[in-house]
C-alpha positions as CSV (number, residue, x, y, z in Angstrom):
1,M,50.7,221.5,60.4
2,K,54.5,221.4,60.2
3,W,54.5,218.7,62.9
4,V,51.9,216.6,61.1
5,T,53.8,217.0,57.8
6,S,57.1,216.0,59.5
7,A,55.4,213.0,61.2
8,T,53.9,211.9,57.9
9,A,57.3,212.1,56.2
10,V,58.9,210.0,59.0
11,L,56.2,207.4,58.7
12,A,56.6,207.3,54.9
13,L,60.4,206.9,55.3
14,L,59.9,204.1,57.9
15,F,57.5,202.3,55.6
16,A,59.9,202.6,52.7
17,V,62.7,201.3,54.9
18,L,60.5,198.3,56.0
19,Q,59.6,197.6,52.4
20,L,63.3,197.7,51.4
21,V,64.2,195.4,54.3
22,R,61.4,193.0,53.4
23,L,62.5,193.1,49.7
24,V,66.1,192.4,50.7
25,A,65.1,189.5,53.0
26,D,62.8,188.0,50.3
27,T,65.6,188.3,47.7
28,R,68.1,186.6,50.0
29,D,65.6,183.8,50.9
30,R,64.9,183.3,47.2
31,E,68.6,183.2,46.4
32,R,69.1,180.7,49.2
33,Q,66.4,178.4,47.9
34,I,67.6,178.7,44.3
35,G,71.2,177.9,45.5
36,E,70.0,174.8,47.3
37,L,68.0,173.5,44.4
38,T,70.8,174.2,42.0
39,R,73.2,172.0,44.1
40,V,70.5,169.3,44.2
41,W,69.8,169.2,40.5
42,E,73.5,169.3,39.6
43,M,74.1,166.3,41.8
44,Q,71.1,164.5,40.3
45,A,72.2,165.2,36.7
46,Q,75.7,163.9,37.5
47,A,74.2,160.7,38.9
48,G,72.2,160.3,35.7
49,D,68.8,161.1,37.4
50,Y,67.7,163.4,34.7
51,S,64.0,163.2,35.7
52,G,64.8,164.3,39.3
53,A,67.2,167.0,38.1
54,W,64.5,168.3,35.8
55,A,62.0,168.6,38.6
56,S,64.5,170.3,40.9
57,L,65.5,172.8,38.2
58,D,61.9,173.5,37.3
59,Q,61.2,174.3,41.0
60,A,64.1,176.7,41.0
61,L,62.8,178.4,37.9
62,T,59.4,178.8,39.5
63,I,61.0,180.5,42.6
64,A,63.1,182.7,40.4
65,T,60.3,183.9,38.2
66,S,57.9,184.5,41.2
67,G,60.3,187.2,42.6
68,G,62.4,189.7,40.9
69,Q,60.3,192.9,41.4
70,L,62.7,195.0,39.3
71,S,62.5,192.5,36.4
72,K,58.7,192.7,36.6
73,L,58.8,196.5,36.4
74,T,61.2,196.6,33.5
75,G,59.7,193.6,31.6
76,Q,63.1,191.9,31.5
77,L,64.0,188.4,32.8
78,S,66.0,188.5,36.0
79,A,69.6,187.3,36.0
80,D,68.6,184.2,38.0
81,T,65.9,183.3,35.5
82,R,68.2,183.7,32.5
83,K,70.9,181.6,34.2
84,L,68.4,178.8,35.1
85,R,66.8,178.8,31.6
86,T,70.2,178.3,30.1
87,A,70.8,175.5,32.6
88,Q,67.5,173.9,31.7
89,E,68.4,174.0,28.0
90,D,71.7,172.3,28.8
91,L,70.0,169.7,30.9
92,A,67.5,169.0,28.1
93,M,70.3,168.4,25.7
94,A,72.1,166.1,28.1
95,W,68.9,164.2,28.8
96,V,68.1,163.7,25.2
97,E,71.6,162.5,24.5
98,N,71.2,159.8,27.2
99,L,67.5,159.1,26.8
100,R,66.7,155.5,27.4
101,R,63.4,153.7,27.7
102,G,62.6,153.1,31.3
103,E,60.1,153.6,34.1
104,G,57.3,152.7,31.7
105,K,58.0,155.9,29.6
106,T,58.4,156.1,25.8
107,Y,61.0,158.2,24.1
108,S,58.2,160.5,22.9
109,E,56.9,161.2,26.4
110,V,60.2,162.6,27.4
111,A,61.2,164.1,24.1
112,Q,58.0,166.1,23.9
113,K,58.8,167.7,27.2
114,L,62.4,168.6,26.3
115,T,61.8,169.9,22.7
116,P,59.9,173.1,23.7
117,V,62.7,174.1,26.1
118,M,65.4,173.5,23.4
119,T,63.2,175.3,20.8
120,R,62.9,178.3,23.1
121,G,66.7,178.3,23.6
122,A,67.4,178.0,19.9
123,A,65.1,181.0,19.2
124,N,67.1,183.2,21.4
125,A,70.6,181.8,20.7
126,T,73.2,182.5,18.0
127,G,76.2,180.7,16.6
128,S,77.3,177.3,17.8
129,R,74.9,177.5,20.8
130,K,72.0,177.8,18.4
131,A,73.3,174.9,16.2
132,D,73.8,172.7,19.3
133,L,70.2,173.2,20.3
134,M,68.8,172.6,16.8
135,A,70.9,169.4,16.4
136,H,69.5,168.1,19.6
137,I,65.9,169.0,18.5
138,G,66.6,166.8,15.5
139,W,67.8,164.0,17.7
140,A,64.7,164.3,19.8
141,S,62.6,164.0,16.6
142,Y,64.5,160.9,15.6
143,L,63.9,159.3,19.1
144,E,60.1,160.1,18.7
145,S,60.1,158.3,15.4
146,R,61.4,155.2,17.1
147,D,58.0,155.1,18.9
148,A,56.3,155.3,15.5
149,Q,55.1,158.8,16.5
150,P,54.5,161.5,13.9
151,S,57.4,163.9,14.3
152,P,59.4,166.4,12.2
153,E,62.1,164.8,10.1
154,A,65.5,164.9,11.8
155,M,67.6,165.4,8.7
156,P,66.4,169.0,8.0
157,Q,67.2,169.9,11.6
158,Y,70.8,168.6,11.3
159,R,71.2,170.4,8.0
160,A,69.9,173.6,9.4
161,A,72.3,173.3,12.4
162,L,75.2,172.8,10.0
163,A,74.2,175.9,7.9
164,I,74.7,177.9,11.1
165,D,77.8,176.1,12.4
166,P,79.4,174.0,9.6
167,A,81.7,172.2,12.1
168,N,79.1,171.4,14.7
169,P,80.0,168.1,16.3
170,Y,76.5,167.2,17.4
171,A,74.9,167.7,14.0
172,H,77.7,165.8,12.2
173,A,77.5,162.9,14.7
174,F,73.7,162.7,14.6
175,L,73.9,162.9,10.8
176,G,76.5,160.0,10.7
177,H,74.2,157.9,12.9
178,L,71.2,158.6,10.6
179,L,73.2,157.7,7.5
180,E,74.3,154.4,9.1
181,E,70.6,153.6,9.8
182,Q,69.9,154.3,6.1
183,R,72.6,151.8,5.2
184,E,74.8,154.4,3.4
185,P,78.4,153.3,2.7
186,M,80.6,153.1,5.8
187,D,83.1,155.6,4.5
188,K,80.3,158.2,4.0
189,V,79.1,157.5,7.6
190,M,82.6,157.7,9.1
191,A,83.3,161.0,7.2
192,E,80.6,162.6,9.3
193,F,82.1,161.3,12.5
194,S,85.6,162.4,11.5
195,T,84.3,165.9,10.9
196,A,82.6,165.8,14.3
197,L,85.7,164.7,16.1
198,A,87.8,167.3,14.3
199,A,85.7,170.0,16.1
200,N,87.4,168.7,19.4
201,R,84.2,169.3,21.3
202,A,81.9,166.7,22.9
203,K,84.4,164.1,21.8
204,P,83.4,161.3,24.2
205,Y,79.8,161.5,23.1
206,V,80.8,161.6,19.4
207,R,82.9,158.5,20.0
208,R,80.0,156.8,21.7
209,L,77.8,157.3,18.7
210,Q,80.5,156.4,16.3
211,L,81.2,153.1,18.0
212,A,77.4,152.4,18.2
213,A,77.2,153.0,14.4
214,I,80.1,150.5,13.8
215,R,78.5,148.0,16.1
216,N,75.3,148.2,14.1
217,R,77.1,147.0,11.0
218,P,79.2,144.0,12.2
219,W,79.4,142.3,8.8
220,D,81.4,145.0,7.1
221,S,82.8,147.3,9.8
222,H,85.8,145.3,11.3
223,P,88.4,147.3,9.4
224,T,86.7,150.6,10.5
225,L,86.6,149.4,14.1
226,V,90.4,148.6,14.0
227,A,91.1,152.1,12.6
228,V,88.9,153.9,15.1
229,V,90.2,152.0,18.2
230,N,93.8,152.5,17.0
231,D,93.2,156.2,16.8
232,M,91.6,156.2,20.2
233,R,94.6,154.5,21.7
234,K,96.9,157.1,20.0
235,Q,94.8,159.9,21.3
236,G,94.8,158.5,24.9
237,E,91.0,158.1,24.9
238,P,89.4,155.5,27.2
239,I,88.4,152.3,25.6
240,S,85.5,150.4,27.1
241,D,85.4,146.7,27.7
242,Q,82.6,146.5,25.2
243,T,84.7,148.0,22.5
244,R,87.7,145.9,23.5
245,H,85.5,142.8,23.1
246,D,84.2,144.0,19.7
247,L,87.8,144.4,18.6
248,Y,88.7,140.9,19.9
249,N,85.9,139.5,17.7
250,A,87.2,141.4,14.7
251,Y,90.7,140.0,15.0
252,T,89.8,136.4,16.0
253,F,87.5,136.2,13.0
254,A,90.5,137.0,10.8
255,C,93.4,135.2,12.5
256,G,92.3,133.6,15.8
257,F,89.6,131.0,15.9
258,T,89.5,131.0,12.2
259,Q,92.0,132.1,9.5
260,D,90.7,134.3,6.8
261,A,93.5,135.8,4.7
262,N,91.2,138.3,3.0
263,A,89.7,139.5,6.3
264,M,93.2,139.9,7.7
265,K,94.3,141.9,4.7
266,Q,91.4,144.3,5.2
267,L,92.4,144.7,8.9
268,L,96.0,145.4,8.0
269,D,95.0,148.0,5.4
270,A,93.0,149.8,8.1
271,A,96.1,151.0,10.1
272,P,99.8,150.5,10.1
273,A,100.7,147.0,11.3
274,E,103.2,148.3,13.9
275,E,100.5,150.6,15.3
276,Q,98.1,147.7,15.5
277,V,100.6,145.7,17.4
278,A,100.8,148.6,20.0
279,T,97.1,148.8,20.3
280,F,96.7,145.0,20.5
281,R,99.3,144.8,23.3
282,V,97.6,147.6,25.3
283,L,94.2,146.1,25.0
284,F,94.9,142.4,25.4
285,Y,98.3,142.0,27.1
286,D,98.3,144.9,29.6
287,A,98.3,143.4,33.1
288,S,95.9,146.0,34.4
289,R,93.2,144.7,32.1
290,K,91.4,141.5,33.1
291,A,90.9,139.0,30.2
292,S,87.4,137.9,29.5
293,A,86.5,134.3,29.9
294,G,85.5,134.4,26.2
295,E,88.9,135.5,25.0
296,P,91.2,132.5,25.0
297,R,94.9,133.4,25.1
298,T,95.7,131.0,22.3
299,S,93.6,132.9,19.8
300,L,95.2,136.2,21.0
301,D,98.7,134.8,20.6
302,A,97.9,133.7,17.1
303,C,96.7,137.2,16.2
304,L,99.7,138.9,17.9
305,A,102.1,136.7,16.0
306,T,100.3,137.5,12.7
307,L,100.5,141.2,13.4
308,L,104.1,141.0,14.5
309,E,105.0,139.3,11.2
310,A,103.1,141.9,9.2
311,A,104.9,144.7,11.1
312,G,108.3,143.2,10.1
313,D,109.2,141.7,13.5
314,R,109.9,138.2,12.3
315,D,111.8,137.3,15.5
316,G,108.9,138.5,17.7
317,A,106.5,136.6,15.6
318,L,108.6,133.4,15.7
319,K,109.0,133.6,19.4
320,T,105.2,134.0,19.9
321,W,104.4,131.1,17.5
322,H,106.9,128.9,19.4
323,A,105.2,129.7,22.8
324,L,101.8,129.1,21.3
325,N,103.0,125.8,19.7
326,K,104.0,124.5,23.1
327,T,100.6,125.4,24.6
328,V,98.6,123.6,21.9
329,A,101.0,120.8,21.2
330,T,98.9,118.1,22.9
331,R,95.5,119.6,21.8
332,D,95.2,121.2,18.4
333,V,92.6,123.8,19.2
334,N,91.0,125.3,16.1
335,G,94.0,124.0,14.0
336,L,96.4,126.3,15.9
337,A,99.0,123.5,16.3
338,A,99.2,123.0,12.6
339,R,99.2,126.7,11.9
340,S,101.9,127.4,14.4
341,D,104.0,124.5,12.9
342,A,103.7,126.0,9.5
343,A,104.5,129.5,10.7
344,I,107.6,128.3,12.6
345,R,108.9,126.5,9.4
346,R,108.2,129.6,7.3
347,L,109.8,132.1,9.7
348,S,112.8,129.8,10.5
349,R,114.0,129.7,6.9
């Protein structure tokens, strides 16, 4: 009987060891698969392939939740599952920020897939994380409304996010965008973006929405654009070719192709003239930037001369007008010959 008991104990031990070895092997194989899928979805997300990244991450989550024997016994999520859920929430926010119509899909089709994940995250989060998710849920609702789909109002979501995190950059930026669509005064719209930028978080995205809001109001936003781009130059932020061309249109409307004293005064009130000169030179006279075919140098020179005079640099303005005058002497483009003659006489006194 002792022999039988001993043999049974040895067999039980061997079985336990085999089970442990299998468990370890399964765990390592699961971790390997999750690691591979994590690298894949991260690369896909960086490339802007959010649909592919979502599929890869969802596959990783399926593998993570199918294992984890200890988590099943304790009723708690495994560390891998918690980590991947957080990543899925981050991906949902990134996707909804960059959501575009394409591949035959509507905003709603994608937003309705992302909202439950963000809602799950918001239910379990606190502080700024919770506010970020709630603000993005509101943005997803706004996108659904663009498809004329019944969806919750975005404004309450933004307000709820700000009640949790009063400085939340996403909630303020989304709110600013919504106020612009409601045709609220531009200073009220920009106040939201200024607060969002002051949080010093998600700044490139906030700028993108801010510039989009300005672009949607071309008839009364030129001074605002000048102020914003001047601030971006001072902060060392990248300025896109689209924004550069928008600024070109603002200046040439006031002092380039046409001459509108009132429009120019509004631009000069937007930021100090000497700072505008610096911004203008960086964007339009930097050799590293290629001039657009739709941006004649004569109009740029007329605007630069006007800015130099406003900044108190009469010599610089006179020199610029002289150079422009020689260029247009034989062909009075948009009245620039006459304007340069008048400016030269005025500045030479």
